[in-house]
C-alpha positions in Angstrom: -79.1 -69.2 -159.1 -78.2 -68.6 -162.8 -80.9 -67.4 -165.0 -82.7 -70.2 -166.9 -81.9 -70.0 -170.6 -85.0 -70.6 -172.8 -85.2 -70.7 -176.6 -88.6 -70.4 -178.1 -89.0 -71.6 -181.7 -91.8 -69.6 -183.3 -92.8 -65.9 -183.0 -96.5 -66.1 -183.3 -99.0 -65.3 -180.6 -98.1 -68.4 -178.5 -94.4 -67.9 -178.8 -94.4 -64.2 -178.0 -96.8 -64.6 -175.1 -94.5 -67.3 -173.6 -91.6 -65.0 -174.1 -93.3 -62.2 -172.2 -94.4 -64.5 -169.4 -90.8 -66.0 -169.1 -89.3 -62.5 -169.2 -91.5 -61.5 -166.3 -90.1 -64.3 -164.1 -86.5 -63.4 -164.9 -85.6 -66.0 -167.4 -83.1 -65.4 -170.2 -85.4 -65.9 -173.2 -84.9 -65.7 -176.9 -87.5 -66.1 -179.7 -86.5 -67.5 -183.1 -89.0 -66.9 -185.9 -88.5 -68.2 -189.5 -90.3 -65.3 -191.2 -88.3 -62.1 -192.0 -90.6 -60.0 -189.9 -93.2 -60.4 -187.3 -96.8 -60.0 -188.2 -99.9 -61.9 -189.3 -102.1 -62.1 -192.3 -105.2 -59.9 -191.7 -107.6 -62.0 -189.6 -109.5 -61.7 -186.4 -109.3 -63.6 -183.1 -111.7 -63.5 -180.2 -110.2 -63.3 -176.7 -112.2 -64.7 -173.8 -112.0 -64.4 -170.1 -109.5 -67.1 -169.6 -106.8 -65.5 -171.8 -107.8 -61.9 -170.8 -107.0 -62.9 -167.2 -103.5 -64.0 -168.3 -102.9 -60.8 -170.3 -104.0 -58.6 -167.4 -101.6 -60.3 -165.1 -98.8 -59.8 -167.6 -99.6 -56.1 -167.5 -100.9 -56.1 -171.1 -104.7 -55.9 -170.5 -105.0 -52.1 -171.2 -102.9 -52.2 -174.4 -104.9 -55.2 -175.7 -108.2 -53.5 -174.7 -107.3 -50.4 -176.6 -106.8 -52.2 -179.9 -109.7 -54.6 -179.5 -113.4 -54.3 -180.0 -115.6 -55.1 -177.0 -118.1 -57.8 -178.1 -121.6 -57.1 -176.7 -123.4 -60.4 -177.4 -123.5 -63.7 -179.1 -126.3 -64.4 -181.7 -126.6 -67.7 -183.5 -129.3 -67.8 -186.3 -130.4 -70.3 -188.9 -129.5 -69.5 -192.4 -132.8 -67.6 -192.8 -132.6 -65.7 -189.5 -134.5 -67.7 -186.9 -132.9 -67.5 -183.5 -131.0 -70.7 -182.4 -129.0 -69.4 -179.4 -128.3 -66.0 -177.8 -126.2 -64.7 -175.0 -125.5 -61.2 -173.7 -121.8 -60.8 -172.7 -120.9 -59.4 -169.3 -119.0 -56.1 -170.1 -116.7 -56.8 -167.1 -115.6 -60.0 -168.8 -114.3 -58.1 -171.8 -115.0 -60.5 -174.7 -112.7 -58.9 -177.3 -112.4 -59.1 -181.1 -108.9 -58.4 -182.2 -106.9 -58.2 -185.4 -104.2 -60.8 -185.0 -101.5 -58.5 -186.1 -102.5 -56.0 -183.3 -102.1 -58.7 -180.7 -98.7 -59.7 -182.1 -97.6 -56.1 -182.0 -98.7 -55.7 -178.3 -96.8 -58.8 -177.3 -93.7 -57.9 -179.2 -93.6 -54.4 -177.8 -93.5 -55.9 -174.3 -90.2 -57.6 -175.0 -86.8 -55.9 -174.7 -84.8 -55.3 -177.9 -82.8 -58.3 -178.9 -85.1 -61.0 -177.6 -86.8 -61.7 -181.0 -84.7 -63.0 -183.9 -86.4 -63.2 -187.3 -85.2 -65.1 -190.3 -84.3 -68.2 -188.3 -85.8 -71.4 -189.5 -85.0 -74.4 -187.2 -83.5 -77.3 -189.1 -81.9 -79.4 -186.3 -82.3 -80.1 -182.6 -80.3 -82.1 -180.1 -80.1 -82.4 -176.4 -77.8 -83.9 -173.7 -78.0 -84.2 -170.0 -77.2 -80.5 -169.3 -78.6 -78.6 -172.2 -80.3 -78.5 -175.6 -79.1 -77.1 -178.9 -81.0 -75.7 -181.9 -79.5 -75.0 -185.4 -81.1 -72.8 -188.0 -80.9 -72.6 -191.8 -78.7 -69.5 -191.7 -76.0 -71.4 -189.9 -76.6 -70.0 -186.4 -76.8 -72.4 -183.5 -77.9 -71.7 -179.9 -77.9 -73.7 -176.7 -80.5 -73.4 -173.9 -81.7 -75.1 -170.7 -85.2 -75.4 -172.2 -86.5 -75.3 -175.8 -90.1 -74.5 -176.4 -91.6 -75.4 -179.8 -94.3 -72.9 -180.6 -94.0 -73.5 -184.3 -97.5 -74.4 -185.2 -99.5 -77.4 -186.4 -96.7 -78.3 -188.8 -94.0 -78.1 -186.1 -90.6 -79.1 -187.1 -89.7 -80.0 -183.6 -92.7 -82.1 -182.7 -90.9 -85.2 -184.2 -88.3 -85.0 -181.4 -91.0 -85.4 -178.8 -93.6 -87.8 -180.3 -93.9 -90.0 -183.4 -95.2 -87.6 -186.1 -98.7 -88.1 -187.6 -100.4 -86.1 -190.3 -102.9 -83.4 -189.2 -106.5 -84.4 -189.6 -108.4 -82.6 -192.4 -111.9 -81.5 -191.3 -113.4 -81.5 -194.8 -114.0 -77.8 -194.4 -112.5 -74.7 -196.0 -112.8 -71.3 -194.4 -113.0 -68.1 -196.4 -111.9 -65.2 -194.2 -111.0 -61.6 -194.3 -111.8 -58.1 -193.1 -114.3 -55.5 -194.2 -114.0 -51.8 -193.3 -116.8 -51.1 -190.8 -117.7 -47.9 -192.6 -119.1 -50.0 -195.4 -121.5 -51.7 -193.0 -123.1 -48.9 -190.9 -125.1 -50.0 -187.9 -123.5 -53.5 -188.0 -123.8 -55.6 -184.8 -121.1 -55.0 -182.2 -121.4 -58.6 -181.1 -120.5 -62.0 -182.5 -123.0 -63.2 -185.1 -123.3 -66.7 -186.7 -125.7 -68.0 -189.3 -125.7 -71.7 -189.8 -127.3 -74.5 -191.7 -127.1 -76.8 -194.8 -123.7 -78.0 -193.7 -122.0 -74.6 -193.5 -121.9 -71.5 -191.4 -120.9 -67.8 -191.5 -119.5 -65.8 -188.6 -118.7 -62.1 -188.2 -117.6 -59.8 -185.4 -115.8 -56.4 -185.1 -112.0 -56.0 -184.5 -109.5 -53.2 -184.3 -111.6 -51.0 -182.0 -114.5 -51.5 -184.3 -112.8 -50.3 -187.5 -113.2 -53.6 -189.3 -115.6 -56.5 -189.4 -113.9 -59.8 -189.4 -115.8 -62.5 -191.3 -115.3 -66.3 -191.8 -117.4 -68.5 -194.0 -117.0 -72.2 -193.4 -118.0 -74.4 -196.4 -117.5 -78.1 -197.3 -114.4 -78.7 -199.4 -114.6 -80.6 -202.6 -111.0 -81.7 -202.1 -108.4 -81.5 -199.4 -106.3 -78.3 -199.4 -103.3 -77.2 -197.6 -103.4 -75.6 -194.1 -102.6 -72.1 -195.3 -103.7 -68.8 -193.9 -102.9 -66.8 -197.0 -104.1 -68.8 -200.1 -106.2 -66.4 -202.2 -109.9 -67.1 -202.5 -112.6 -66.0 -204.9 -115.2 -63.6 -203.3 -117.8 -64.8 -205.9 -117.4 -68.4 -204.8 -117.8 -67.3 -201.2 -120.9 -65.3 -202.0 -122.4 -68.2 -204.0 -121.9 -70.6 -201.1 -124.3 -68.4 -199.0 -126.6 -67.3 -201.7 -130.3 -66.9 -200.6 -129.3 -66.8 -196.9 -130.5 -64.1 -194.5 -130.4 -60.5 -196.0 -127.8 -59.5 -193.4 -125.5 -62.3 -194.5 -125.9 -61.2 -198.1 -125.2 -57.6 -197.0 -122.0 -58.7 -195.3 -120.7 -60.7 -198.2 -121.6 -58.1 -200.8 -118.8 -56.0 -199.3 -116.1 -58.6 -199.6 -113.4 -57.5 -202.1 -110.5 -59.8 -201.0 -110.7 -63.2 -199.3 -108.3 -66.0 -198.3 -108.9 -69.7 -198.1 -107.9 -71.7 -195.1 -108.1 -75.5 -194.9 -109.2 -76.5 -191.4 -107.1 -79.1 -189.7 -106.6 -80.4 -186.2 -104.9 -83.4 -184.6 -105.9 -86.2 -182.3 -104.6 -85.3 -178.8 -100.9 -86.2 -178.6 -99.8 -88.8 -176.1 -97.0 -86.5 -174.9 -95.8 -83.0 -175.3 -92.4 -83.1 -173.5 -89.2 -85.0 -174.0 -86.6 -83.9 -171.4 -85.7 -80.3 -172.2 -88.0 -79.9 -175.2 -91.7 -79.2 -174.9 -94.5 -78.2 -177.3 -96.9 -75.3 -177.0 -99.9 -73.9 -178.7 -100.8 -75.4 -182.1 -97.6 -77.6 -182.0 -99.1 -79.3 -179.0 -102.9 -79.1 -179.5 -104.1 -77.7 -182.8 -107.9 -77.3 -182.7 -110.7 -76.3 -185.0 -111.9 -72.7 -184.4 -115.4 -73.5 -183.3 -114.8 -72.9 -179.6 -112.9 -69.7 -180.4 -110.1 -71.0 -178.1 -107.0 -71.7 -180.3 -105.2 -68.5 -179.4 -106.7 -68.4 -175.9 -105.2 -71.8 -175.1 -101.8 -70.8 -176.4 -101.8 -67.8 -174.1 -102.8 -70.1 -171.2 -99.9 -72.4 -172.1 -97.6 -69.4 -171.9 -98.6 -68.6 -168.3 -98.5 -72.3 -167.3 -95.0 -72.9 -168.5 -93.7 -69.7 -167.0 -95.2 -70.4 -163.6 -93.8 -74.0 -163.6 -90.3 -72.8 -164.6 -90.2 -70.0 -162.0 -87.2 -70.4 -159.7 -86.3 -73.7 -161.3 -82.7 -74.6 -161.7 -81.5 -75.9 -165.1 -81.1 -79.4 -163.8 -84.7 -79.5 -162.7 -86.2 -78.1 -165.8 -87.2 -81.4 -167.4 -89.3 -82.3 -164.4 -91.0 -78.9 -164.5 -91.8 -79.4 -168.2 -93.4 -82.7 -167.4 -95.7 -81.0 -164.8 -96.6 -78.5 -167.6 -97.6 -81.4 -169.8 -99.7 -83.1 -167.1 -101.5 -79.8 -166.3 -102.4 -78.8 -169.8 -102.8 -82.0 -171.9 -106.3 -83.2 -170.7 -107.8 -79.7 -170.5 -106.8 -78.8 -174.1 -107.8 -82.3 -175.4 -111.3 -81.6 -174.1 -111.5 -78.3 -175.9 -110.2 -79.9 -179.1 -113.1 -82.4 -179.0 -115.7 -79.7 -178.0 -114.5 -77.6 -181.0 -115.3 -80.5 -183.4 -118.8 -80.9 -181.8 -119.5 -77.2 -182.0 -118.6 -77.1 -185.7 -121.2 -79.8 -186.5 -123.8 -77.9 -184.5 -123.1 -74.6 -186.2 -123.3 -76.3 -189.6 -126.7 -77.8 -188.8 -128.1 -74.8 -186.9 -128.6 -77.0 -183.8 -128.7 -75.3 -180.3 -125.5 -75.6 -178.4 -124.6 -75.1 -174.8 -123.4 -71.6 -174.0 -122.3 -72.6 -170.6 -118.6 -72.9 -171.2 -117.6 -71.8 -167.7 -115.2 -74.7 -167.5 -113.2 -72.9 -170.2 -113.8 -69.2 -169.6 -113.5 -69.3 -165.8 -110.4 -71.6 -165.8 -107.5 -69.8 -164.0 -104.4 -71.3 -165.5 -102.0 -69.5 -163.1 -103.9 -70.8 -160.1 -103.9 -74.3 -161.4 -100.2 -74.1 -162.3 -99.3 -72.8 -158.8 -101.2 -75.8 -157.3 -98.9 -78.3 -159.0 -95.6 -76.3 -159.0 
């Protein structure tokens, strides 16, 4: 059987993880990223058991573990320090805090030279009975048996699958950034949240404990763009959490540079797949960060689509992509809704369920094998 040809549009974490998974099953895969180089603005991400399991099976667990910070516990406090919820993490489960750029680097390093092509912005898509074609703004075109749109919440390919709608603004802006851990001696090695008065502040270590990643979620006076790199004012961030717990003040007193990020998601899409084109990650199911699952679900998508395309002939690829949609859509929709609920609970310092076993213990490879 000829190798299945797969073009992935988007070289973020979801796109690269999908490329690694597809390369492992012997597909001929290419990644096309519009930026001139791979990377990510400095920010953290928490990896949970569900995505760690996938990365282990892709042979990347040790590399990811080396650049991550093992999170010891979860502590949720009111703005003045009263305990709301607490959980000690199982060390064997390896809840990790990572710098996004480190995860991108690990995934990219797992791919052969020539798989990733930067400086390619998709401008046109078409498909016929036997193949699909993508054209880029630099004049390059490529054909493939499968095209995977991993190009984010503002996906340019989404309109070829489903009628486009605007992302939903949450009314919240997040200020985020990194602080060298040396400036915060004795800082918690777990995930810490303070919440109340319609906002919340979160912090956890990344890059093997070298930095503390922080995010402050505050109501927005007006809608702003969904940007990861818009500059913010540290003084405005500090003022939003003035008179909170002394540890929160200690954290924010060390902020020198911060970025503003408008929080958007979407209502669950009615479909992700149209013949040889399918959506993945934020292009399919953008979610608010309050379940800590955005990246984790993209990694699960990667494994699911690879399992369902394994040993599939080009002619049968559309049917396999429909099975991928069926497997993933309801599960991610539930997480999208849970993220909205959690955000409200964090903002009001209300207790929340820590029993997310339906997320953390979900074995996407096993589930995909059951429907393949």
